[in-house]
Structure formats: structure tokens, C-alpha cells
N, C-alpha and C positions, 0 to 999 in steps of 0.2 A: 027348666033352670039348668039341668045337667048339660043339655045340648048347648046352651049358651056359653057355659064354662069351657066346653071342648072347643068351640069355635074361637073363643077368646084366646085360649092357649095356642091354637094353630096360628092365629094372627101374630102372637108374640114370637113364636118360633120363626115364622117367616120374616118378621122384622129383624130378628137377631141374625138370621142368615144373610139378609140383605145388608145389614150393617157390617157384618164380617167381610162380605165380598167387597163392599165399598172401601173398607179399611185396607184390605189386601191390595186393591187396585191403586189406592192412594200411596201405599207403602212402595209398591213397584214403581210408580211414577217418580217418586223421590229418588229411587235407586237409579233409574234411567237418566234423570237430570244430573245426578251426581257423577254417573259414568261418563256422560258427555263432557263434563268439565275435566275429568281425569284423562280422557283421550285414548287410553289403551288399557289392556290387561295382559299380564305376562304369566305364562304357566310352563313349568318344567314337567315333562311326562316321560315315562318309560313305556315301551310297548305300543306306541301309536304309529299307525300307518300314515303315509303322506296323504292318502285319499281321505282318511278319517279327519285328520287335522284341517284339511281344506274344507270339508263339509261342515265342521264345527265353526270355522271362521265365517263362512257364508250364512249358515243357518242362524247363528247367534246375532249377527248384525242385522239380518232381515227381520228376525222376531222382535227386536227392540228398537228398530228404526235407527240404528247407529251406523249409518252409511259411510261416514268418514272416520270410523273408529278403527283402531289398530289392535289386532289380536296377535300377540307374539308367542309363538310356540317354539320351545327349545327341546328337541328330542335328546335324551341323555340316558346314561346307564344308572342303575340304582346306586352303585357305589359313588358315582360322580355327583348325583343329586345330594346324597348325604354329606359328602365332603364340602360341596359348594354352599349348601344352606348353612351348615355348621360354621363355616368360615364367615359368611355374611352376617350371621347372628352375632358372632363373636366380635366383629368390628363395628357392629351396629350400623350396617349400610346395606339394607335389604333392597334387592332389585326385582325380586320375584313376588308374585301374589299368591299363586296356587301351586301345589305339588300334586302329582298323581303317580302312583306306583305301588307295587306289591312289597311294602316294607313296614309291616305292622310294628316291629320292635322300635323302629325310628319314630313312627307316628306317635306311639305312646310315650316315648322319651320326650318328644316335643310337647305333648299334652301336659305331662307332669311338670315341665319347665315353664308352663304358661305361654307357650309359643304358638298355640293353635287358637284361631278365632272361634268363638262360640257363635255358631250360626245354624239354626234349625230351618233349613230350606223348606218352603211349602210343598216341595216335591217329595220330601222324605217320607211323607205319610203313605206313599205307594210302595214302599219297600218293607217287606216283612223281615223280622229277625231270622236269620238262617244259621242253623248249627254249623260251627266250624269256620264261619266267616267273621273277620274282625269288624266291629262296629262300635261306635261310641255315640249314643243318642245326644243330640244337641250339637254335635261336631261333625260327624260323618256317619254314613250308613254303608252296609255291605253291597256296594254297587260294583258292576263291571268285573265279575269274578273270573278267575282263571284256575285251571287245575293242572297238577303234575300227573302226566299220563304215560302209559306205554305206547310207543309208536313204532310202526314198521312200514317198509315198502312192500306192498303185496306182489309186485313183479319179481322181487328177489326172494322174499320170505313167503312160501306157499301155504303156510298154516297160520291160522288166526291165533293171536295171543289172548288168553283168557284170565290167567292168574299170574302173580309175581313169580311163582316157581317155574313158569314156562321159560323165564329168562335164563335158567340154569342149563338149558339144552346145550350139550357139548358142541352142536353144530353152529352155535352162535359165537363161538370163541373167535375173537379178532374181527367180529362184524358189528360190534356195539359202540355207540357214542353216547355221551351224556352231558347234561349241564354239570357245572363244577361247583359243588357246595363250598369250596374254599374261596371262590371268587364271586359267586352269585348269591345274593341274599335270599332270593326266591328258592333257589336250589337247596340252600341250607335249611330253609323252613320245611321244604318237602322231605328232606332226609330226617329231620327231627320228628316229623309226623309219622313217617314210615317206621321209625324205631319204636313207636307205640304198638305197632301191630306185627312187625317182623323182627325176629331176634338177631343178635349179632352174628350168629353162625350163618344165617342166610346171606348176609353181606360179605362174609369171609369167602363163601363159595362163589358169590357173584364177582368178587375181585379177581378170581382166576380166569374170568372171561376176556381179559386183556381189553379193558374199556378205554376208549379215547375220550378225554374230557375237554370240553370247550366252555368258555365263559358265557357266551351269548346264545340264547335259545334259537334265534333265527339261523345261526350257524349250525346248531345241532340239527335242526329240521332240514336244512339244505343238504347235509351229509346223508340223511335218510332218503330224501327225494332222489338224489343222484345215484343212490345205491352204493356209494363209497363205504358207508357204514349204515346198513339198512335197518338196524334195530336200535332203539333207545329205551332205557328204563327210566330216564328222567327227562321226558319231553314236555312240551307246553301245548295245551289244548288250543290256545289262540293262534300260535304260529302254524300249527297243523292245519287249521281251518283256512288261514290266509294262503298257505302253500297249495292246498287243494283247489281253492278258488282261482289260483293262477295256473291250474292244470297239472299240478304235481301229483305223483302217485304216493298216497299216504293213507294209513288207517290208524285209528286210535282205540285204546281199550281202557275202560274204567273197572279195574279188578274188584271183585266182590269183597275182598278183604278190607278195602277202604281206600279212599283217595284224599290227598291233601288239597285244600282249596284256599285261595287267597283272594280277598277283594282288592280292587284297584280304585279306591275312592279319590275324589278331588277334594283336597283339604286346603282351607284358607289359612294362611299364616296370620298370627295375631297382629303383627306389625306391617301387614300388607300396605304398600304405598298407595294402592288404589282399591279400597275396600268396597265401594259401591259396584264397580265393575266386576270385582271378584265374586261378590254375592250373586249378581246377575248371571255370570258365567256358570257358576255352580248350579243355579236354578236351571239353566238351559241344558247342560250336559246330563242333569238328573231327570229332565222332562221325558215324556213319552218319545218325542222325536229324537232327543239326544241319546237315549238308551237304545233305541232302534238302530241308530247309526253305529253306536258302539258294538252292537251285536253283528249287524250285517257287514260293516266295513272293517271292524276290528277283530271280530271273532271272539268277543267276550260272552260269557254266560249271561242269560237274561235273568235278572233278579227283581225287576220291577213288575208288579202284578198285571199291568195292562199292556205289556209288550209280548206279542206272540212269537214263538220260535218257528222260523221258517223251515220248510222241509229240507232245504240244502244245509241247514245248520245242525239238524238233529244228530247226524252221525258223529259230529265233533263236540257239540254242546247240547246234550239232551237235557230234559227237565232235571233240575237239581234234586227233585224228589225221587228220581230214579237212581240216584247215586248214593253210595254209602260214604258219606263225608266223615273223615276222621275228626273227632272233636278236639279242638285245640284252644287252650286258654291263652290267647295272644296277649291279652292285657297284662298277665302276670309273668310273661317271658322275661328272663333276666340275661344280662350279658354273660354272667357266669355259666348259664345253661348253654348259650350259643357257642361259647368258647369250648366247652366240654364236648359238644357235638362236633365241632371242627377238628378238635384233637383226635377224637375217636375215628372220624372219617379218614384223616390223614394216616392214622395207624393201620386201618384196614386196607386202604387202597394204595398206600405207600407212595403217595405223590410228593 
């Protein structure tokens, strides 16, 4: 009798699993048909290499059989994304479906304003919640992470950097470059995180090193690779990896005191003109294939459980469990706090 009940329960479970899979397949089929009618999807993204964008275009269309579909990718800076989206929402004429970038404050502003589409992608179950990464269940998860790291050119700088205090070496004066927290949202987030573990006196001493500030991380990395400014205290793990894959001389360090990490999720706008295509695209970039491409072609951290870190990536994006990530409450971040941080940074570095 007991054995019969067990067998019956197993059958019920199998039937439920089958029904769930059939429902998921039917749901995806509806999205595909809807996407075909929409004809294209538009996404604005920061930090995307041309190779990665091309791979997304080809892989997405192949997976869903959208051979005549148009994937419109517009590379842009974080400040430009914020300005353009804000303007389009204000005039109620939205041209973009998806945003991708390291801008947690703006994402949460959009969420609170009801401008983010609620979409719990079936791929999200493969992403664990990670300390220090912004995520909002049902809207986006902590995908495609990047870190603010120390970077140097080993041909010019003969010693490895291990800790933030290494940056105070008098020999580095006039040799340092950095992202600019006054012009870059990601750089400002990094500075705010570091102020949790490094006191103001440290930054006052660092300011005496005659640092050259640039707005774009690729430009910072380029200065390090060429040896023009071979050290940076505010570098980007992603651009370091990309530079190394192109043959550049560069090394990175994740100091034991702590590292600021930001996720780079793909977020669907609530008033997306092409919601079916947008959902399918988010499914694709969040899939095992999409995340592997993000890692290998874009240099992003692996946060999906079933994507392995290749040996060539480990020096630049090691397992997140090996890194001391500074805990940040991105959701509660206010404009008052960010303005206070900008003001302090300006005061210290005299820019």
C-alpha cells in the first residue's frame, strides 16, 4: 500500500514537471511569435565590445529562429544613457527597450518611478544572490559583474601591488591615472565603497601623487598599457582583461581590504515598444551561452552557477568567492549621499 502511494506521488511529480515544461515552451513560443511581429529590439549598453555585440546579434537570432530580425545595439556612456532615457520618458516617446550598465542608483530610481518592467526570466534561477551586487528579484539579477581594481604595467612597475597603501609609494608620484568620480557613475560608486574601508586621511595622501583623471575606463587602461601612466588606483577589471587579450601588458590586484563590485544587468523598461523581443533578449543574454560570451568576449565576472571560469580569465576575474566584496546597500543609496561623496572627492583632489 505504502509502495503504491510512493509510485503515485512520483507520477504526480513527473506530470507536474511535464506540465511546467510544456507551459514554459508554450510561453516562449508566444514570445517568439510576438517578437517576429515587432521586428527588432533596441538596447543601449555601456562597456560592450564590438565582438560581444556581434556575438549577441548572431546567437540571439539563431537561438529563436529570428533570421530577418534586427538587433539594434547603441554603445553609449553611463551619463548619456541616463540623460537620454530620462528625456524620452519625460516626453513619453520611448525608442529603447533595454538598458545595460553599472548604474544602480538610476536603476532604483526607475524602479521606484514604475518605469521598470517586472519580468522574472526563467534564466534568473541560475544566479545566486551575491553580497555587494545590486539585484532586485523579479526585475533583474546580479549579472555581468565588474570590479574597481588596482592595475599596473609590469614592464614599468617591477613590484606587484597587494594593498591600497602600496599606492602611496613616493616612486609612483606622477605615474598614476584614474577613473574620474566627478564624471563617471561607476567611479563614484567605487569611491563611495572605498570610503567604507579607507579613511579620508588615506585619500589626502593619495592626492599628493599627482593623479591624472579620465572619464572613460578604456582610456585609463590604455594609459597603463602604453606606460604613459603605468599605475591606476581606480581601474576596471573588464577593460584590463580586454586589453590583456589584445596583447597589452597589464596586471590587476584585488586588495584584501575589500573591493567594490557592480553588476551590469539587462533591464527592460516598463514602456518598452517591443516587450516580447525584449523578454527574449534578456533570456538570451542571461542564458549559459550569453553569460559565457559576456565573460570570454567582454571580460565580465561569471555570476551564473553553470558557467565555468576559463584559465585565461582567472588572473583578471577570479571566482567572486575569492574576493572580499565591500557590502553596499545600493537600493537605499540617495542623491544626497552621492552629492556628498562628489563634494568630498572634489575637496580632496582639488579638481
